[in-house]
C-alpha positions in Angstrom: 84.3 113.9 111.2 83.0 113.3 114.7 79.6 114.6 115.7 79.8 118.4 115.9 78.8 118.5 119.6 80.8 115.4 120.8 83.1 117.2 123.2 80.6 119.9 124.1 78.2 117.2 125.1 80.8 115.5 127.3 81.7 118.9 128.8 78.0 119.6 129.5 77.7 116.2 131.2 80.8 116.9 133.3 79.3 120.2 134.2 76.1 118.7 135.4 77.9 116.9 138.2 80.8 114.7 137.0 83.3 117.4 137.8 81.7 118.0 141.2 82.1 114.4 142.2 85.9 114.4 142.5 87.3 117.3 140.6 89.5 117.2 137.6 93.1 115.9 137.6 95.4 115.0 135.3 82.5 87.4 111.4 84.3 84.3 110.4 83.3 80.6 111.0 83.6 79.8 114.7 81.7 82.7 116.1 80.5 81.3 119.4 78.3 84.1 120.7 74.8 82.8 121.0 72.7 83.9 118.1 69.1 85.1 118.2 67.0 82.3 116.9 69.7 79.6 117.1 69.1 76.1 118.3 70.9 76.8 121.5 68.7 78.1 124.3 69.6 81.6 125.4 70.5 82.2 129.0 68.2 84.8 130.5 68.9 88.0 132.4 69.3 87.2 136.1 71.0 83.8 135.3 74.3 83.2 137.1 77.3 81.5 135.7 77.2 78.9 138.5 73.6 78.4 139.5 74.4 76.1 142.5 76.7 78.7 144.1 75.5 81.8 145.9 75.8 85.1 144.1 78.9 86.9 145.1 81.0 83.7 145.3 84.6 84.3 144.2 85.4 81.7 141.6 88.7 83.1 140.4 91.0 83.5 143.4 94.1 84.1 141.3 92.6 87.3 140.0 91.6 89.8 142.7 91.4 92.9 140.6 89.8 93.4 137.1 90.6 96.7 135.5 89.2 97.9 132.1 90.8 100.9 130.3 88.6 102.0 127.4 90.1 104.4 124.9 88.4 106.1 121.9 87.7 105.3 118.3 90.0 102.9 116.5 89.5 99.6 114.7 91.6 96.5 115.0 93.1 97.0 111.5 93.9 100.6 112.0 96.2 99.7 115.0 96.9 96.0 114.7 96.6 95.5 110.9 100.4 94.8 110.7 100.9 93.3 114.1 103.3 90.3 114.0 103.4 87.6 116.7 106.0 84.9 116.9 106.1 82.2 114.1 104.2 79.7 116.2 101.2 81.9 117.1 97.8 81.8 115.5 97.1 84.3 112.7 96.7 87.8 114.0 93.9 88.5 111.5 95.2 91.8 110.4 95.4 93.4 107.0 97.5 90.8 105.2 95.5 87.7 106.3 94.1 86.0 103.3 95.2 89.0 101.2 98.4 90.1 99.6 101.1 92.8 99.8 102.5 94.6 96.8 106.1 94.7 95.8 106.8 97.5 98.2 105.3 95.6 101.2 102.1 97.6 101.3 98.8 95.9 102.1 96.4 95.8 99.1 93.1 96.0 100.9 90.9 98.6 99.4 87.4 100.1 99.3 85.9 101.7 96.1 85.1 105.3 96.0 81.8 106.7 94.6 83.2 106.2 91.1 84.2 102.6 91.7 87.9 103.4 91.8 89.8 101.4 94.5 91.2 103.3 97.4 94.0 101.3 99.1 94.7 101.2 102.8 97.5 103.6 103.5 100.1 103.7 106.3 100.1 106.9 108.3 103.2 109.1 108.3 102.4 110.9 111.5 100.6 110.4 114.8 98.4 113.4 114.1 94.9 112.7 112.9 94.0 116.3 111.9 92.4 116.4 108.4 91.0 112.9 108.4 87.3 112.6 107.7 86.3 109.8 110.0 83.4 109.2 112.3 81.3 106.3 113.4 77.8 107.6 113.1 74.8 105.3 112.8 74.4 105.9 109.1 78.0 106.0 108.1 78.8 102.9 110.1 76.1 100.9 108.4 77.2 102.2 105.0 80.7 101.2 105.7 79.6 97.7 106.8 77.5 97.3 103.6 75.7 94.2 104.7 78.9 92.5 105.7 80.9 93.3 102.5 83.0 95.8 104.4 83.5 97.9 101.3 81.6 101.1 102.0 84.1 103.1 104.2 85.2 105.4 101.4 81.8 106.0 99.9 80.5 106.8 103.4 83.3 109.1 104.6 86.1 109.7 102.1 89.7 108.4 102.1 90.5 109.0 105.8 89.1 105.6 107.1 91.7 103.7 105.0 94.6 104.9 107.2 96.5 102.5 109.5 99.5 102.9 111.8 102.6 100.7 112.0 104.9 99.9 114.9 107.2 102.8 113.9 104.5 105.2 115.1 102.9 102.9 117.7 105.9 101.3 119.4 104.3 100.8 122.8 101.0 99.4 121.4 102.8 97.1 119.1 105.0 95.8 121.9 101.9 95.4 124.2 100.1 93.4 121.5 103.1 91.3 120.6 103.9 90.4 124.2 100.4 89.9 125.7 97.3 88.3 124.3 95.5 90.2 121.6 91.8 89.5 120.9 91.4 89.2 117.1 87.6 88.8 117.4 86.8 91.5 119.9 84.1 93.8 118.6 82.5 97.0 119.8 78.9 96.2 121.0 77.0 98.2 118.4 77.5 99.8 115.0 77.2 103.3 116.6 79.0 105.9 118.6 80.6 106.3 122.0 77.6 106.5 124.3 75.7 103.4 123.1 78.9 101.4 123.3 79.8 102.6 126.7 76.3 101.9 127.9 76.7 98.3 126.7 80.0 98.2 128.5 78.3 99.1 131.8 74.8 97.7 131.5 74.6 95.2 128.6 72.2 97.5 126.7 72.1 101.0 125.3 68.3 101.2 125.7 67.8 102.3 122.1 70.2 105.2 121.8 72.3 105.2 118.6 74.1 108.6 119.0 75.6 110.7 121.8 72.7 112.6 123.3 73.3 114.5 126.5 72.3 112.3 129.5 69.6 113.8 131.6 67.9 113.1 134.9 64.8 111.9 133.1 66.7 109.1 131.3 65.3 105.7 132.3 67.6 103.4 134.1 68.2 99.9 132.6 65.6 97.5 133.8 68.1 95.3 135.6 70.5 98.0 136.6 74.2 98.3 135.7 77.2 96.3 136.7 77.8 99.0 139.4 74.5 98.1 141.0 75.2 94.4 140.9 78.7 94.8 142.4 77.4 97.0 145.1 74.5 94.6 146.0 77.0 91.8 146.5 79.7 93.8 148.4 82.3 93.9 145.6 84.2 97.3 145.7 84.4 99.2 142.5 85.6 102.6 141.2 85.4 104.6 138.0 88.7 106.5 137.7 88.1 109.6 135.5 89.7 112.9 134.5 87.0 115.0 133.0 83.9 112.8 132.6 83.2 109.3 134.1 81.6 106.7 131.9 79.4 105.7 134.8 77.6 109.0 134.5 76.1 107.9 131.1 73.5 106.5 133.5 72.7 109.7 135.4 71.2 107.8 138.4 74.5 106.1 138.9 76.2 109.4 139.3 73.6 110.4 141.8 73.6 107.1 143.7 77.3 106.3 143.9 79.2 109.6 143.8 81.9 108.3 146.1 82.9 105.6 143.6 83.8 108.1 140.8 87.3 109.4 141.7 90.2 111.2 140.0 92.5 109.1 137.9 95.3 110.2 140.2 93.7 107.8 142.7 94.3 104.9 140.3 98.1 105.5 140.4 98.0 105.8 144.2 95.9 102.6 144.5 98.2 100.7 142.2 101.3 101.8 144.2 99.6 100.8 147.5 98.1 97.5 146.2 94.6 98.7 147.1 92.8 98.6 143.8 89.1 97.6 144.2 87.7 94.4 142.8 86.5 96.0 139.6 87.5 99.3 138.1 87.2 101.2 134.9 89.5 104.0 133.7 88.4 106.8 131.4 90.7 108.8 129.1 91.2 112.5 129.2 88.8 113.6 126.6 88.9 117.4 126.8 92.7 117.6 126.7 92.8 115.4 123.6 94.3 112.3 125.3 91.9 109.6 124.2 93.2 108.6 120.7 90.0 110.0 119.1 90.4 111.8 115.8 91.8 114.5 115.5 93.9 113.9 118.6 97.7 113.2 118.4 97.6 109.5 119.2 101.0 109.6 120.8 99.4 111.5 123.7 96.8 108.7 124.2 99.5 106.0 123.8 101.5 107.6 126.5 98.4 107.5 128.8 98.0 103.8 128.1 101.6 103.2 128.8 101.3 105.0 132.2 98.3 102.9 133.1 99.9 99.6 132.1 103.2 100.4 133.9 101.3 101.4 137.0 99.6 98.0 137.1 102.8 96.0 136.2 104.9 97.8 138.9 102.3 97.6 141.7 102.4 95.0 144.5 99.1 93.5 143.2 100.4 92.7 139.7 100.3 89.0 140.3 96.5 89.2 141.0 95.4 91.8 138.4 93.8 91.4 135.0 93.9 94.6 132.9 91.8 94.8 129.7 92.9 97.6 127.3 90.3 98.2 124.6 88.5 100.9 122.5 84.8 101.9 122.7 84.2 101.8 118.9 86.0 101.9 115.5 85.6 105.7 115.0 85.0 105.2 111.3 88.4 103.6 110.5 88.5 100.6 108.1 88.4 97.0 109.2 88.2 94.0 106.9 86.4 91.4 109.2 82.6 91.8 109.3 80.8 92.3 112.6 79.5 89.2 114.4 75.9 88.0 114.9 74.7 88.5 118.5 71.4 88.1 120.5 69.3 91.1 121.3 69.9 92.3 124.8 66.3 93.2 125.3 63.1 94.3 123.5 64.0 97.9 123.1 64.3 99.1 119.5 66.9 101.6 118.3 65.8 105.2 118.1 65.9 105.3 114.3 63.2 104.9 111.6 65.4 103.5 108.8 68.8 102.3 107.8 69.0 98.6 108.6 66.6 98.7 111.5 67.4 96.6 114.5 70.9 97.3 115.7 71.0 94.2 117.9 71.5 91.9 115.0 75.2 92.5 114.8 78.0 93.9 116.9 80.0 96.9 115.8 83.4 96.7 114.2 86.5 95.1 115.7 88.5 97.2 118.1 92.1 96.7 119.4 92.0 94.8 122.6 94.8 93.4 124.8 94.7 91.4 128.0 97.5 92.3 130.4 98.1 90.1 133.4 100.8 88.1 135.1 98.7 85.1 134.1 98.4 86.0 130.5 99.4 83.6 127.8 102.6 84.9 126.1 102.1 85.9 122.5 98.6 84.5 122.4 95.9 85.4 119.8 92.3 84.8 120.8 89.7 84.1 118.2 86.9 83.8 120.6 84.1 86.2 119.6 83.7 88.9 122.3 82.3 92.4 122.6 82.1 94.9 125.5 79.6 92.7 127.3 82.3 90.1 127.5 84.0 92.3 130.1 80.7 92.2 132.0 80.6 88.4 131.6 84.2 88.1 132.9 83.2 90.1 136.0 80.1 88.0 136.4 82.1 84.8 136.2 84.6 86.1 138.8 81.9 86.8 141.4 79.1 84.6 140.1 76.9 87.6 139.5 73.5 87.6 137.7 73.4 88.7 134.1 71.9 92.1 133.3 70.6 91.3 129.8 70.5 88.6 127.2 73.6 90.0 125.7 76.0 89.6 128.6 74.2 86.4 129.8 75.3 84.8 126.5 78.6 86.5 125.9 81.9 84.8 125.9 84.5 85.8 128.5 88.1 86.9 128.0 89.5 84.1 130.2 90.9 82.1 127.3 93.7 84.8 127.4 94.8 83.6 130.8 96.6 80.4 131.9 95.2 80.0 135.4 96.3 76.4 135.5 100.0 77.3 135.4 102.0 76.6 138.5 103.4 80.1 138.3 102.2 83.1 136.3 103.9 83.3 132.9 104.6 87.1 133.5 105.3 87.0 137.2 108.2 89.2 136.3 106.7 92.0 134.2 108.2 92.4 130.8 110.0 95.6 129.6 108.0 97.1 126.7 109.0 99.7 124.1 108.2 103.2 125.1 105.4 105.2 123.5 106.4 107.9 121.1 106.1 111.3 122.8 104.4 114.2 121.1 106.8 116.9 119.8 106.3 120.5 118.9 106.6 119.7 115.2 104.1 116.8 115.2 101.5 117.7 117.8 97.9 118.3 116.8 97.1 121.7 118.3 93.5 122.1 117.2 90.5 120.3 115.8 90.3 122.8 113.0 92.7 121.6 110.2 93.3 125.2 109.2 94.7 125.8 112.7 97.1 123.0 112.6 100.6 124.4 112.4 103.5 121.9 111.8 
């Protein structure tokens, strides 16, 4: 289960100022991230992708708007475990890769329980997650990882993590991943919860936090600032479109320094329609109203939200010049069969724990579903480039030749292999028509976090 005070913490954060800003509205071979201690010299914080060009130089004129939508708490296998591309595409690295199906077509991946009995991965029969015992805490995450054996999910949490969803329940997500590039080696940044991962997403470091503590005014800022500081210093417009709590407020000084940049998500739809998106923007899900995909939410609500964001981008006049990254902050406790990747430490700050595998900078977190949506996207492409949330930072830094914030983003790979910027015309100049998300119904909707209150 999620940390007991997860939503109350977010609500408290919103109450301390987020709501006042704008109001509420609606690990295989080939890993190419630089490793700590490798023979390759690490790029340092402050280094620019193109040292001979001034900071702020636009190096990707085809892309004028980079948008990142970060949802909540699912692994790659839980959503893309049975994703099928066309016959000529690279392996999707889902559940059947290198493994087998039984006679009924069910994947045979398993984790042992405490008695050593195998617990198979199991296809979900509903979009409701009520009753699952899942959560990506520091201890449970490392127990699930089990030094790379990826066999501790059931021992750590019970049978819930072995659930996965098929295209019958995720028609829109399946269509999105089948049509546009999927990133089969995209990981969360740290084997921990929401706040550490979203801090990596915005600053290339979590400054030691491993859980979801309430941000406060005494929290130290990251030594080299956040991506919001860097963009502001070089005149690149940005926005955090939110509903009930902006990710940018996980660094309280950002909330205080740039309140005008945190705006209602309704503004995103207006900006898409008008073709006035900023250079960089992030979009937050509606957490308090259970529209984030996090357990025990009805994921059909979150999927409908993603669909609305994607369609707004594809139908807007800036579609030809937009790159939308749809990803998840962390695995949420769900099973994945590919081990986390080795990565360099972002800085010298140690995690705020006294035991359990020590330094959390040695590895990323688990893989999360990630799709790159753009007119310039490679149709049906599967990326095997090792990325994590700091790869979004690196992509933004490449675009505007911005200095790196930490060792992690300085040495991260970008997501640009998912685009074909050498094409004479964008492959998706005419946006595709995708299957619609399954809408929640009165008989399938999750109405409460307490399983006893769930009334079919």
